[in-house]
C-alpha positions in Angstrom: 27.3 68.4 37.8 24.8 71.2 38.5 21.9 68.8 37.8 23.3 66.2 40.2 23.3 68.8 43.1 19.6 69.5 42.3 18.8 65.8 42.4 20.5 65.4 45.8 18.6 68.4 47.1 15.3 67.0 45.9 16.1 63.6 47.6 17.0 65.4 50.8 13.8 67.5 50.8 11.7 64.5 50.0 13.3 62.5 52.8 12.7 65.4 55.2 9.1 65.8 54.1 8.4 62.1 54.5 10.1 62.1 57.9 7.9 64.9 59.2 4.8 62.9 58.4 3.6 65.3 55.7 0.8 63.7 53.7 2.1 62.3 50.4 -0.3 62.1 47.5 -2.4 58.9 47.6 -2.6 56.5 44.6 -4.7 57.9 41.8 -8.4 57.1 41.3 -8.5 54.0 39.2 -12.1 53.4 38.4 -14.3 54.5 35.5 -16.9 55.8 38.0 -16.3 59.4 39.1 -14.1 59.9 42.2 -16.0 61.1 45.3 -15.2 64.6 46.5 -15.5 63.7 50.2 -12.7 62.1 52.3 -13.3 58.7 53.8 -13.9 58.1 57.5 -12.1 55.4 59.5 -15.4 53.5 59.5 -15.7 53.4 55.7 -12.0 52.5 55.2 -12.4 49.6 57.7 -15.5 48.5 55.8 -13.9 48.7 52.4 -11.1 46.4 53.8 -13.6 44.1 55.3 -15.6 43.9 52.0 -12.4 43.2 50.1 -11.4 40.4 52.4 -14.9 38.9 52.1 -14.6 38.9 48.3 -17.5 41.4 47.8 -17.9 43.2 44.5 -19.9 46.2 43.6 -21.3 46.1 40.1 -22.2 49.4 38.6 -21.9 51.8 35.7 -20.1 55.1 35.4 -23.3 56.9 34.3 -25.5 55.5 37.1 -26.6 58.2 39.7 -27.3 55.5 42.3 -23.8 54.0 41.8 -22.2 57.4 42.2 -24.1 57.8 45.4 -23.0 54.4 46.7 -19.3 55.3 46.0 -19.9 58.8 47.6 -20.9 57.1 50.8 -17.4 55.5 51.0 -15.4 58.6 50.1 -12.1 58.7 48.2 -9.8 56.5 50.2 -12.2 53.7 50.9 -13.7 54.0 47.4 -10.2 53.1 45.9 -10.3 49.9 47.9 -13.6 48.6 46.7 -13.8 45.8 44.1 -15.8 47.8 41.6 -16.9 46.1 38.4 -17.9 48.4 35.5 -21.0 47.1 33.6 -21.5 50.1 31.2 -18.4 50.4 29.1 -18.0 47.3 26.9 -15.5 48.9 24.6 -13.1 49.9 27.4 -13.7 47.2 30.0 -14.9 44.1 28.1 -13.7 41.7 30.8 -15.6 43.6 33.5 -18.8 43.7 31.3 -18.4 40.0 30.9 -18.3 39.6 34.7 -21.6 41.6 34.9 -23.2 39.3 32.3 -21.9 36.1 34.0 -23.2 37.3 37.4 -26.6 38.0 35.7 -26.6 41.6 37.0 -30.0 43.2 36.2 -29.9 46.1 38.7 -27.1 48.5 39.5 -25.6 48.9 41.9 -25.6 45.3 43.0 -23.3 44.0 45.7 -22.2 40.3 45.5 -20.3 38.2 47.9 -19.5 34.4 47.8 -22.0 32.4 49.8 -24.4 35.3 50.4 -27.5 36.8 48.7 -26.9 39.8 46.5 -27.8 43.3 47.7 -29.6 45.5 45.2 -29.5 49.3 45.1 -27.7 51.8 47.2 -26.9 50.3 50.6 -26.2 52.1 53.9 -22.8 51.7 55.5 -24.3 49.9 58.5 -26.2 47.5 56.2 -23.0 46.7 54.3 -21.1 46.2 57.6 -23.7 43.6 58.7 -23.8 41.9 55.3 -20.0 41.7 55.0 -19.7 39.8 58.3 -22.2 37.1 57.4 
């Protein structure tokens, strides 16, 4: 019975913590490229959502300095929302590397979106905002 009381206490504390609006840990970073250190801004979170709705993909590689810089511009929270395709780890991500090959990616980072021309290299947030609306 002693363990059950501890569980009830934990549930109560968790409920109180959530009710007070205390930040709960966000979902873990799920990309092979390193997680940015910086927090996202409302602007970059909105852009990441917009890019996702538009079907945009960022093709990159975990070892690519320009790709890391592109992700850094978005920050942690927005970076999690990006449709990132890893082109540099065929043993771990063969299906993603196949997407890179099928999309004929020659430069990284490359941004693609259905019905639009590709963007090559690191893009500014404002450039991606304009491109995502086209």
